[in-house]
PQR file with spaces between the fields and no chain letter, atoms N, CA, C, O and H, PARSE charges and radii, in Angstrom:
ATOM       1  N    ARG     1     -17.064   -1.820   -0.601 -0.4000 1.5000
ATOM       2  CA   ARG     1     -16.505   -3.191   -1.424 -0.0000 2.0000
ATOM       3  C    ARG     1     -15.186   -2.833   -2.282  0.5500 1.7000
ATOM       4  O    ARG     1     -14.543   -3.711   -2.857 -0.5500 1.4000
ATOM       5  N    VAL     2     -14.795   -1.288   -2.321 -0.4000 1.5000
ATOM       6  CA   VAL     2     -13.474   -1.414   -2.885 -0.0000 2.0000
ATOM       7  C    VAL     2     -12.171   -2.028   -2.049  0.5500 1.7000
ATOM       8  O    VAL     2     -11.209   -2.539   -2.622 -0.5500 1.4000
ATOM       9  H    VAL     2     -15.318   -0.575   -1.854  0.4000 1.0000
ATOM      10  N    ALA     3     -12.313   -1.873   -0.311 -0.4000 1.5000
ATOM      11  CA   ALA     3     -11.587   -2.320    0.482 -0.0000 2.0000
ATOM      12  C    ALA     3     -11.536   -3.764    0.494  0.5500 1.7000
ATOM      13  O    ALA     3     -10.502   -4.339    0.834 -0.5500 1.4000
ATOM      14  H    ALA     3     -13.095   -1.458    0.155  0.4000 1.0000
ATOM      15  N    GLU     4     -12.637   -4.428    0.126 -0.4000 1.5000
ATOM      16  CA   GLU     4     -13.058   -5.762    0.093 -0.0000 2.0000
ATOM      17  C    GLU     4     -12.161   -6.617   -0.978  0.5500 1.7000
ATOM      18  O    GLU     4     -11.580   -7.697   -0.863 -0.5500 1.4000
ATOM      19  H    GLU     4     -13.476   -3.961   -0.151  0.4000 1.0000
ATOM      20  N    VAL     5     -12.259   -5.886   -1.840 -0.4000 1.5000
ATOM      21  CA   VAL     5     -11.566   -6.484   -3.224 -0.0000 2.0000
ATOM      22  C    VAL     5     -10.027   -6.219   -2.973  0.5500 1.7000
ATOM      23  O    VAL     5      -9.281   -7.151   -3.275 -0.5500 1.4000
ATOM      24  H    VAL     5     -12.730   -5.009   -1.933  0.4000 1.0000
ATOM      25  N    GLY     6      -9.363   -4.886   -2.379 -0.4000 1.5000
ATOM      26  CA   GLY     6      -8.225   -4.773   -2.471 -0.0000 2.0000
ATOM      27  C    GLY     6      -7.868   -5.779   -1.041  0.5500 1.7000
ATOM      28  O    GLY     6      -6.702   -6.139   -1.204 -0.5500 1.4000
ATOM      29  H    GLY     6      -9.968   -4.129   -2.134  0.4000 1.0000
ATOM      30  N    ALA     7      -8.183   -6.128   -0.262 -0.4000 1.5000
ATOM      31  CA   ALA     7      -7.905   -6.965    0.841 -0.0000 2.0000
ATOM      32  C    ALA     7      -7.827   -8.494    0.344  0.5500 1.7000
ATOM      33  O    ALA     7      -7.070   -9.283    0.909 -0.5500 1.4000
ATOM      34  H    ALA     7      -9.130   -5.837   -0.130  0.4000 1.0000
ATOM      35  N    THR     8      -8.533   -8.830   -0.595 -0.4000 1.5000
ATOM      36  CA   THR     8      -8.897  -10.212   -1.329 -0.0000 2.0000
ATOM      37  C    THR     8      -7.211  -10.224   -2.148  0.5500 1.7000
ATOM      38  O    THR     8      -6.334  -11.070   -1.971 -0.5500 1.4000
ATOM      39  H    THR     8      -9.148   -8.189   -1.055  0.4000 1.0000
ATOM      40  N    MET     9      -7.161   -9.130   -2.959 -0.4000 1.5000
ATOM      41  CA   MET     9      -5.905   -9.078   -3.484 -0.0000 2.0000
ATOM      42  C    MET     9      -4.727   -9.297   -2.817  0.5500 1.7000
ATOM      43  O    MET     9      -3.846  -10.105   -3.112 -0.5500 1.4000
ATOM      44  H    MET     9      -7.873   -8.444   -3.103  0.4000 1.0000
ATOM      45  N    ALA    10      -4.768   -8.483   -1.846 -0.4000 1.5000
ATOM      46  CA   ALA    10      -3.383   -8.251   -0.885 -0.0000 2.0000
ATOM      47  C    ALA    10      -3.489   -9.967   -0.305  0.5500 1.7000
ATOM      48  O    ALA    10      -2.357  -10.444   -0.228 -0.5500 1.4000
ATOM      49  H    ALA    10      -5.484   -7.827   -1.606  0.4000 1.0000
ATOM      50  N    GLY    11      -4.214  -10.618   -0.035 -0.4000 1.5000
ATOM      51  CA   GLY    11      -4.008  -11.972    0.501 -0.0000 2.0000
ATOM      52  C    GLY    11      -3.431  -12.801   -0.137  0.5500 1.7000
ATOM      53  O    GLY    11      -2.656  -13.634    0.334 -0.5500 1.4000
ATOM      54  H    GLY    11      -5.133  -10.230   -0.098  0.4000 1.0000
ATOM      55  N    LEU    12      -3.776  -12.661   -1.440 -0.4000 1.5000
ATOM      56  CA   LEU    12      -3.406  -13.346   -2.485 -0.0000 2.0000
ATOM      57  C    LEU    12      -2.087  -13.088   -3.169  0.5500 1.7000
ATOM      58  O    LEU    12      -1.777  -13.925   -4.016 -0.5500 1.4000
ATOM      59  H    LEU    12      -4.405  -11.985   -1.823  0.4000 1.0000
ATOM      60  N    ALA    13      -1.170  -11.992   -2.943 -0.4000 1.5000
ATOM      61  CA   ALA    13      -0.152  -11.323   -3.223 -0.0000 2.0000
ATOM      62  C    ALA    13       0.937  -12.261   -2.931  0.5500 1.7000
ATOM      63  O    ALA    13       0.542  -13.034   -2.059 -0.5500 1.4000
ATOM      64  H    ALA    13      -1.422  -11.312   -2.255  0.4000 1.0000
ATOM      65  N    ARG    14       2.430  -12.585   -3.376 -0.4000 1.5000
ATOM      66  CA   ARG    14       3.264  -13.090   -2.928 -0.0000 2.0000
ATOM      67  C    ARG    14       3.974  -11.646   -2.110  0.5500 1.7000
ATOM      68  O    ARG    14       4.300  -11.751   -0.928 -0.5500 1.4000
ATOM      69  H    ARG    14       2.751  -11.957   -4.085  0.4000 1.0000
ATOM      70  N    ARG    15       4.130  -10.594   -2.708 -0.4000 1.5000
ATOM      71  CA   ARG    15       4.872   -9.465   -2.010 -0.0000 2.0000
ATOM      72  C    ARG    15       3.892   -8.237   -2.111  0.5500 1.7000
ATOM      73  O    ARG    15       3.171   -7.877   -3.042 -0.5500 1.4000
ATOM      74  H    ARG    15       3.866  -10.509   -3.668  0.4000 1.0000
ATOM      75  N    MET    16       4.079   -7.750   -0.955 -0.4000 1.5000
ATOM      76  CA   MET    16       2.944   -6.498   -0.738 -0.0000 2.0000
ATOM      77  C    MET    16       3.689   -5.296   -0.960  0.5500 1.7000
ATOM      78  O    MET    16       4.510   -5.136   -0.057 -0.5500 1.4000
ATOM      79  H    MET    16       4.665   -8.043   -0.199  0.4000 1.0000
ATOM      80  N    VAL    17       3.710   -4.327   -1.886 -0.4000 1.5000
ATOM      81  CA   VAL    17       4.125   -3.190   -2.112 -0.0000 2.0000
ATOM      82  C    VAL    17       2.985   -2.161   -2.010  0.5500 1.7000
ATOM      83  O    VAL    17       1.951   -2.158   -2.678 -0.5500 1.4000
ATOM      84  H    VAL    17       3.043   -4.457   -2.619  0.4000 1.0000
ATOM      85  N    ALA    18       3.448   -1.075   -0.823 -0.4000 1.5000
ATOM      86  CA   ALA    18       2.289   -0.310   -0.799 -0.0000 2.0000
ATOM      87  C    ALA    18       3.224    1.353   -1.199  0.5500 1.7000
ATOM      88  O    ALA    18       4.451    1.421   -1.133 -0.5500 1.4000
ATOM      89  H    ALA    18       4.288   -1.078   -0.280  0.4000 1.0000
ATOM      90  N    LEU    19       2.419    2.426   -1.556 -0.4000 1.5000
ATOM      91  CA   LEU    19       2.579    3.779   -1.922 -0.0000 2.0000
ATOM      92  C    LEU    19       1.758    4.362   -1.204  0.5500 1.7000
ATOM      93  O    LEU    19       0.595    3.959   -1.200 -0.5500 1.4000
ATOM      94  H    LEU    19       1.422    2.371   -1.610  0.4000 1.0000
ATOM      95  N    ALA    20       2.184    5.566   -0.333 -0.4000 1.5000
ATOM      96  CA   ALA    20       1.455    6.269    0.294 -0.0000 2.0000
ATOM      97  C    ALA    20       2.161    7.667    0.413  0.5500 1.7000
ATOM      98  O    ALA    20       3.370    7.527    0.599 -0.5500 1.4000
ATOM      99  H    ALA    20       3.129    5.893   -0.336  0.4000 1.0000
ATOM     100  N    ASP    21       1.777    8.885    0.362 -0.4000 1.5000
ATOM     101  CA   ASP    21       2.381    9.947    0.747 -0.0000 2.0000
ATOM     102  C    ASP    21       2.806   10.193    2.029  0.5500 1.7000
ATOM     103  O    ASP    21       2.242    9.414    2.798 -0.5500 1.4000
ATOM     104  H    ASP    21       0.795    8.998    0.211  0.4000 1.0000
ATOM     105  N    SER    22       3.726   11.108    2.716 -0.4000 1.5000
ATOM     106  CA   SER    22       4.050   11.084    3.986 -0.0000 2.0000
ATOM     107  C    SER    22       2.867   11.885    4.793  0.5500 1.7000
ATOM     108  O    SER    22       2.978   12.146    5.991 -0.5500 1.4000
ATOM     109  H    SER    22       4.184   11.741    2.091  0.4000 1.0000
ATOM     110  N    SER    23       1.922   12.185    4.148 -0.4000 1.5000
ATOM     111  CA   SER    23       0.956   12.720    5.238 -0.0000 2.0000
ATOM     112  C    SER    23      -0.431   11.844    5.459  0.5500 1.7000
ATOM     113  O    SER    23      -1.514   12.121    5.974 -0.5500 1.4000
ATOM     114  H    SER    23       1.831   11.974    3.175  0.4000 1.0000
ATOM     115  N    LYS    24       0.060   10.758    4.883 -0.4000 1.5000
ATOM     116  CA   LYS    24      -0.916    9.492    5.422 -0.0000 2.0000
ATOM     117  C    LYS    24      -0.088    8.509    6.552  0.5500 1.7000
ATOM     118  O    LYS    24      -0.723    7.869    7.390 -0.5500 1.4000
ATOM     119  H    LYS    24       0.940   10.533    4.465  0.4000 1.0000
ATOM     120  N    LEU    25       1.020    8.477    6.495 -0.4000 1.5000
ATOM     121  CA   LEU    25       1.683    7.803    7.253 -0.0000 2.0000
ATOM     122  C    LEU    25       1.154    8.120    9.189  0.5500 1.7000
ATOM     123  O    LEU    25       0.850    9.221    9.648 -0.5500 1.4000
ATOM     124  H    LEU    25       1.536    8.996    5.814  0.4000 1.0000
ATOM     125  N    GLY    26       1.178    7.347    9.643 -0.4000 1.5000
ATOM     126  CA   GLY    26       0.632    7.633   11.278 -0.0000 2.0000
ATOM     127  C    GLY    26      -0.866    7.699   11.629  0.5500 1.7000
ATOM     128  O    GLY    26      -1.306    7.616   12.776 -0.5500 1.4000
ATOM     129  H    GLY    26       1.425    6.453    9.270  0.4000 1.0000
ATOM     130  N    ARG    27      -1.558    7.847   10.573 -0.4000 1.5000
ATOM     131  CA   ARG    27      -3.051    8.411   10.586 -0.0000 2.0000
ATOM     132  C    ARG    27      -3.864    7.357    9.915  0.5500 1.7000
ATOM     133  O    ARG    27      -3.710    6.854    8.802 -0.5500 1.4000
ATOM     134  H    ARG    27      -1.201    7.914    9.642  0.4000 1.0000
ATOM     135  N    PRO    28      -4.737    7.139   10.805 -0.5600 1.5000
ATOM     136  CA   PRO    28      -5.851    6.033   10.621  0.2800 2.0000
ATOM     137  C    PRO    28      -6.395    6.610    9.293  0.5500 1.7000
ATOM     138  O    PRO    28      -6.498    7.798    8.987 -0.5500 1.4000
ATOM     139  N    GLY    29      -6.694    5.609    8.630 -0.4000 1.5000
ATOM     140  CA   GLY    29      -7.551    5.974    7.215 -0.0000 2.0000
ATOM     141  C    GLY    29      -8.973    5.473    7.188  0.5500 1.7000
ATOM     142  O    GLY    29      -9.556    4.679    7.927 -0.5500 1.4000
ATOM     143  H    GLY    29      -6.610    4.644    8.879  0.4000 1.0000
ATOM     144  N    PHE    30      -9.345    6.107    6.206 -0.4000 1.5000
ATOM     145  CA   PHE    30     -11.208    5.768    6.441 -0.0000 2.0000
ATOM     146  C    PHE    30     -11.426    4.433    6.589  0.5500 1.7000
ATOM     147  O    PHE    30     -12.168    3.952    7.446 -0.5500 1.4000
ATOM     148  H    PHE    30      -8.872    6.752    5.606  0.4000 1.0000
ATOM     149  N    THR    31     -10.669    3.684    5.607 -0.4000 1.5000
ATOM     150  CA   THR    31     -10.744    2.000    5.824 -0.0000 2.0000
ATOM     151  C    THR    31      -9.212    1.719    5.392  0.5500 1.7000
ATOM     152  O    THR    31      -8.409    2.287    4.653 -0.5500 1.4000
ATOM     153  H    THR    31     -10.067    4.075    4.911  0.4000 1.0000
ATOM     154  N    THR    32      -9.196    0.518    6.245 -0.4000 1.5000
ATOM     155  CA   THR    32      -7.986   -0.088    6.161 -0.0000 2.0000
ATOM     156  C    THR    32      -7.963   -1.384    5.028  0.5500 1.7000
ATOM     157  O    THR    32      -8.747   -2.327    5.137 -0.5500 1.4000
ATOM     158  H    THR    32      -9.849    0.056    6.845  0.4000 1.0000
ATOM     159  N    ILE    33      -7.114   -1.305    4.106 -0.4000 1.5000
ATOM     160  CA   ILE    33      -7.062   -2.241    3.490 -0.0000 2.0000
ATOM     161  C    ILE    33      -6.130   -3.544    3.782  0.5500 1.7000
ATOM     162  O    ILE    33      -6.601   -4.679    3.704 -0.5500 1.4000
ATOM     163  H    ILE    33      -6.476   -0.539    4.018  0.4000 1.0000
ATOM     164  N    VAL    34      -4.909   -3.321    4.089 -0.4000 1.5000
ATOM     165  CA   VAL    34      -4.306   -4.334    5.009 -0.0000 2.0000
ATOM     166  C    VAL    34      -3.751   -3.573    5.533  0.5500 1.7000
ATOM     167  O    VAL    34      -3.461   -2.446    5.132 -0.5500 1.4000
ATOM     168  H    VAL    34      -4.526   -2.399    4.152  0.4000 1.0000
ATOM     169  N    PRO    35      -3.387   -4.321    7.030 -0.5600 1.5000
ATOM     170  CA   PRO    35      -2.824   -3.662    7.985  0.2800 2.0000
ATOM     171  C    PRO    35      -1.005   -3.374    7.607  0.5500 1.7000
ATOM     172  O    PRO    35      -0.504   -4.223    6.870 -0.5500 1.4000
ATOM     173  N    LEU    36      -0.282   -2.477    7.991 -0.4000 1.5000
ATOM     174  CA   LEU    36       0.913   -2.268    7.927 -0.0000 2.0000
ATOM     175  C    LEU    36       1.895   -3.606    7.784  0.5500 1.7000
ATOM     176  O    LEU    36       2.634   -3.940    6.858 -0.5500 1.4000
ATOM     177  H    LEU    36      -0.688   -1.787    8.590  0.4000 1.0000
ATOM     178  N    SER    37       1.625   -4.217    9.014 -0.4000 1.5000
ATOM     179  CA   SER    37       2.234   -5.631    9.398 -0.0000 2.0000
ATOM     180  C    SER    37       2.413   -6.444    8.131  0.5500 1.7000
ATOM     181  O    SER    37       3.386   -7.174    7.945 -0.5500 1.4000
ATOM     182  H    SER    37       1.024   -3.946    9.766  0.4000 1.0000
ATOM     183  N    GLN    38       1.271   -6.251    7.143 -0.4000 1.5000
ATOM     184  CA   GLN    38       1.339   -7.059    5.893 -0.0000 2.0000
ATOM     185  C    GLN    38       2.195   -6.544    4.816  0.5500 1.7000
ATOM     186  O    GLN    38       2.413   -7.279    3.853 -0.5500 1.4000
ATOM     187  H    GLN    38       0.481   -5.658    7.294  0.4000 1.0000
ATOM     188  N    VAL    39       2.658   -5.474    4.859 -0.4000 1.5000
ATOM     189  CA   VAL    39       3.360   -4.804    3.760 -0.0000 2.0000
ATOM     190  C    VAL    39       4.805   -4.972    3.979  0.5500 1.7000
ATOM     191  O    VAL    39       5.405   -4.839    5.046 -0.5500 1.4000
ATOM     192  H    VAL    39       2.481   -4.877    5.641  0.4000 1.0000
ATOM     193  N    ASP    40       5.457   -5.397    2.410 -0.4000 1.5000
ATOM     194  CA   ASP    40       7.129   -5.757    2.427 -0.0000 2.0000
ATOM     195  C    ASP    40       7.426   -4.604    2.005  0.5500 1.7000
ATOM     196  O    ASP    40       8.567   -4.318    2.366 -0.5500 1.4000
ATOM     197  H    ASP    40       4.970   -5.505    1.543  0.4000 1.0000
ATOM     198  N    VAL    41       6.841   -3.633    1.287 -0.4000 1.5000
ATOM     199  CA   VAL    41       7.711   -2.442    0.960 -0.0000 2.0000
ATOM     200  C    VAL    41       6.835   -1.164    0.905  0.5500 1.7000
ATOM     201  O    VAL    41       5.781   -1.038    0.282 -0.5500 1.4000
ATOM     202  H    VAL    41       5.914   -3.866    0.994  0.4000 1.0000
ATOM     203  N    LEU    42       7.440   -0.272    1.642 -0.4000 1.5000
ATOM     204  CA   LEU    42       6.433    1.136    1.429 -0.0000 2.0000
ATOM     205  C    LEU    42       7.382    2.307    0.702  0.5500 1.7000
ATOM     206  O    LEU    42       8.565    2.586    0.894 -0.5500 1.4000
ATOM     207  H    LEU    42       8.296   -0.374    2.148  0.4000 1.0000
ATOM     208  N    ILE    43       6.710    2.697    0.082 -0.4000 1.5000
ATOM     209  CA   ILE    43       7.339    3.838   -1.028 -0.0000 2.0000
ATOM     210  C    ILE    43       6.640    5.025   -0.598  0.5500 1.7000
ATOM     211  O    ILE    43       5.410    5.033   -0.641 -0.5500 1.4000
ATOM     212  H    ILE    43       5.748    2.471   -0.074  0.4000 1.0000
ATOM     213  N    THR    44       7.259    5.989   -0.204 -0.4000 1.5000
ATOM     214  CA   THR    44       6.931    7.262    0.231 -0.0000 2.0000
ATOM     215  C    THR    44       7.579    8.366   -0.386  0.5500 1.7000
ATOM     216  O    THR    44       8.417    8.186   -1.269 -0.5500 1.4000
ATOM     217  H    THR    44       8.259    5.983   -0.170  0.4000 1.0000
ATOM     218  N    ASP    45       7.218    9.616    0.057 -0.4000 1.5000
ATOM     219  CA   ASP    45       8.054   10.876   -0.163 -0.0000 2.0000
ATOM     220  C    ASP    45       8.727   11.258    0.928  0.5500 1.7000
ATOM     221  O    ASP    45       8.575   10.827    2.071 -0.5500 1.4000
ATOM     222  H    ASP    45       6.537    9.762    0.774  0.4000 1.0000
ATOM     223  N    ALA    46       9.612   12.226    0.485 -0.4000 1.5000
ATOM     224  CA   ALA    46      10.756   12.929    1.517 -0.0000 2.0000
ATOM     225  C    ALA    46      10.083   13.814    2.727  0.5500 1.7000
ATOM     226  O    ALA    46      10.741   14.428    3.567 -0.5500 1.4000
ATOM     227  H    ALA    46       9.736   12.576   -0.443  0.4000 1.0000
ATOM     228  N    GLY    47       8.621   13.764    2.661 -0.4000 1.5000
ATOM     229  CA   GLY    47       7.894   14.731    3.983 -0.0000 2.0000
ATOM     230  C    GLY    47       7.982   13.768    5.177  0.5500 1.7000
ATOM     231  O    GLY    47       7.887   14.150    6.344 -0.5500 1.4000
ATOM     232  H    GLY    47       8.086   13.265    1.979  0.4000 1.0000
ATOM     233  N    ALA    48       8.189   12.366    4.767 -0.4000 1.5000
ATOM     234  CA   ALA    48       7.698   11.594    6.023 -0.0000 2.0000
ATOM     235  C    ALA    48       9.153   11.838    7.219  0.5500 1.7000
ATOM     236  O    ALA    48      10.272   12.089    6.771 -0.5500 1.4000
ATOM     237  H    ALA    48       8.267   12.055    3.819  0.4000 1.0000
ATOM     238  N    SER    49       8.943   11.739    8.420 -0.4000 1.5000
ATOM     239  CA   SER    49       9.561   11.847    9.470 -0.0000 2.0000
ATOM     240  C    SER    49      10.597   10.823    9.500  0.5500 1.7000
ATOM     241  O    SER    49      10.257    9.724    9.061 -0.5500 1.4000
ATOM     242  H    SER    49       8.034   11.535    8.784  0.4000 1.0000
ATOM     243  N    PRO    50      11.608   10.934    9.860 -0.5600 1.5000
ATOM     244  CA   PRO    50      12.875    9.963    9.981  0.2800 2.0000
ATOM     245  C    PRO    50      12.519    9.363   11.232  0.5500 1.7000
ATOM     246  O    PRO    50      13.227    8.374   11.424 -0.5500 1.4000
ATOM     247  N    GLU    51      11.690    9.571   12.173 -0.4000 1.5000
ATOM     248  CA   GLU    51      11.395    8.616   13.458 -0.0000 2.0000
ATOM     249  C    GLU    51      10.309    7.608   12.979  0.5500 1.7000
ATOM     250  O    GLU    51      10.300    6.403   13.233 -0.5500 1.4000
ATOM     251  H    GLU    51      11.115   10.374   12.017  0.4000 1.0000
ATOM     252  N    GLN    52       9.216    8.432   12.099 -0.4000 1.5000
ATOM     253  CA   GLN    52       8.274    7.385   11.478 -0.0000 2.0000
ATOM     254  C    GLN    52       8.826    6.221   10.606  0.5500 1.7000
ATOM     255  O    GLN    52       8.225    5.148   10.549 -0.5500 1.4000
ATOM     256  H    GLN    52       9.223    9.410   11.893  0.4000 1.0000
ATOM     257  N    LEU    53      10.094    6.474    9.861 -0.4000 1.5000
ATOM     258  CA   LEU    53      10.457    5.805    9.028 -0.0000 2.0000
ATOM     259  C    LEU    53      11.328    4.770    9.759  0.5500 1.7000
ATOM     260  O    LEU    53      11.532    3.673    9.239 -0.5500 1.4000
ATOM     261  H    LEU    53      10.582    7.345    9.906  0.4000 1.0000
ATOM     262  N    ALA    54      11.878    5.118   11.031 -0.4000 1.5000
ATOM     263  CA   ALA    54      12.786    4.163   11.656 -0.0000 2.0000
ATOM     264  C    ALA    54      11.897    3.144   12.304  0.5500 1.7000
ATOM     265  O    ALA    54      12.331    2.055   12.678 -0.5500 1.4000
ATOM     266  H    ALA    54      11.712    6.009   11.453  0.4000 1.0000
ATOM     267  N    THR    55      10.414    3.583   12.455 -0.4000 1.5000
ATOM     268  CA   THR    55       9.624    2.884   13.188 -0.0000 2.0000
ATOM     269  C    THR    55       9.346    1.813   12.103  0.5500 1.7000
ATOM     270  O    THR    55       9.470    0.634   12.435 -0.5500 1.4000
ATOM     271  H    THR    55      10.062    4.468   12.151  0.4000 1.0000
ATOM     272  N    ILE    56       9.019    2.087   10.968 -0.4000 1.5000
ATOM     273  CA   ILE    56       8.323    1.012   10.118 -0.0000 2.0000
ATOM     274  C    ILE    56       9.606    0.075    9.545  0.5500 1.7000
ATOM     275  O    ILE    56       9.461   -1.108    9.236 -0.5500 1.4000
ATOM     276  H    ILE    56       8.918    3.045   10.698  0.4000 1.0000
ATOM     277  N    ARG    57      10.847    0.783    9.458 -0.4000 1.5000
ATOM     278  CA   ARG    57      11.826   -0.046    9.087 -0.0000 2.0000
ATOM     279  C    ARG    57      12.306   -1.233   10.196  0.5500 1.7000
ATOM     280  O    ARG    57      12.813   -2.296    9.834 -0.5500 1.4000
ATOM     281  H    ARG    57      10.964    1.744    9.709  0.4000 1.0000
ATOM     282  N    ALA    58      12.054   -0.859   11.644 -0.4000 1.5000
ATOM     283  CA   ALA    58      12.204   -1.704   12.531 -0.0000 2.0000
ATOM     284  C    ALA    58      11.245   -2.816   12.818  0.5500 1.7000
ATOM     285  O    ALA    58      11.275   -3.815   13.538 -0.5500 1.4000
ATOM     286  H    ALA    58      11.643    0.004   11.938  0.4000 1.0000
ATOM     287  N    ALA    59      10.315   -2.239   11.929 -0.4000 1.5000
ATOM     288  CA   ALA    59       9.034   -3.805   11.889 -0.0000 2.0000
ATOM     289  C    ALA    59       9.343   -4.444   10.704  0.5500 1.7000
ATOM     290  O    ALA    59       8.447   -5.216   10.363 -0.5500 1.4000
ATOM     291  H    ALA    59      10.290   -1.428   11.345  0.4000 1.0000
ATOM     292  N    GLY    60      10.251   -4.401    9.983 -0.4000 1.5000
ATOM     293  CA   GLY    60      10.694   -5.515    9.302 -0.0000 2.0000
ATOM     294  C    GLY    60      10.340   -4.820    7.687  0.5500 1.7000
ATOM     295  O    GLY    60      10.358   -5.627    6.758 -0.5500 1.4000
ATOM     296  H    GLY    60      10.978   -3.773   10.260  0.4000 1.0000
ATOM     297  N    ILE    61      10.066   -3.548    7.402 -0.4000 1.5000
ATOM     298  CA   ILE    61       9.530   -3.305    6.252 -0.0000 2.0000
ATOM     299  C    ILE    61      10.442   -2.510    5.449  0.5500 1.7000
ATOM     300  O    ILE    61      10.863   -1.471    5.958 -0.5500 1.4000
ATOM     301  H    ILE    61      10.051   -2.892    8.157  0.4000 1.0000
ATOM     302  N    GLU    62      10.770   -2.788    4.425 -0.4000 1.5000
ATOM     303  CA   GLU    62      11.655   -2.084    3.237 -0.0000 2.0000
ATOM     304  C    GLU    62      10.925   -0.619    2.817  0.5500 1.7000
ATOM     305  O    GLU    62       9.792   -0.419    2.380 -0.5500 1.4000
ATOM     306  H    GLU    62      10.428   -3.632    4.012  0.4000 1.0000
ATOM     307  N    VAL    63      11.857    0.187    3.075 -0.4000 1.5000
ATOM     308  CA   VAL    63      11.077    1.664    3.018 -0.0000 2.0000
ATOM     309  C    VAL    63      12.046    2.448    1.579  0.5500 1.7000
ATOM     310  O    VAL    63      13.272    2.514    1.490 -0.5500 1.4000
ATOM     311  H    VAL    63      12.778    0.025    3.430  0.4000 1.0000
ATOM     312  N    ILE    64      11.148    2.896    0.715 -0.4000 1.5000
ATOM     313  CA   ILE    64      11.907    3.640   -0.471 -0.0000 2.0000
ATOM     314  C    ILE    64      11.380    4.977   -0.501  0.5500 1.7000
ATOM     315  O    ILE    64      10.241    5.150   -0.935 -0.5500 1.4000
ATOM     316  H    ILE    64      10.152    2.842    0.787  0.4000 1.0000
ATOM     317  N    VAL    65      12.017    5.869   -0.123 -0.4000 1.5000
ATOM     318  CA   VAL    65      11.845    7.321   -0.301 -0.0000 2.0000
ATOM     319  C    VAL    65      12.288    7.739   -1.671  0.5500 1.7000
ATOM     320  O    VAL    65      13.460    7.623   -2.031 -0.5500 1.4000
ATOM     321  H    VAL    65      12.942    5.728    0.231  0.4000 1.0000
ATOM     322  N    ALA    66      11.148    8.323   -2.580 -0.4000 1.5000
ATOM     323  CA   ALA    66      11.018    8.677   -3.863 -0.0000 2.0000
ATOM     324  C    ALA    66      10.865   10.079   -3.957  0.5500 1.7000
ATOM     325  O    ALA    66      10.729   10.613   -5.057 -0.5500 1.4000
ATOM     326  H    ALA    66      10.196    8.418   -2.287  0.4000 1.0000
């Protein structure tokens, strides 16, 4: 139910910003709220590999390492 609400809200958003720690990148989640292709900005931590970040940026997603 939570994923359904999140997906509905994401569908109505003008801009999608996702916050995920580096341990979540490249791993399938329990449930997907929105695919990465719908994300405009990803905020993550410095533990993310440069290769992962390059792949995400190549998909046109702005990446912020905080």
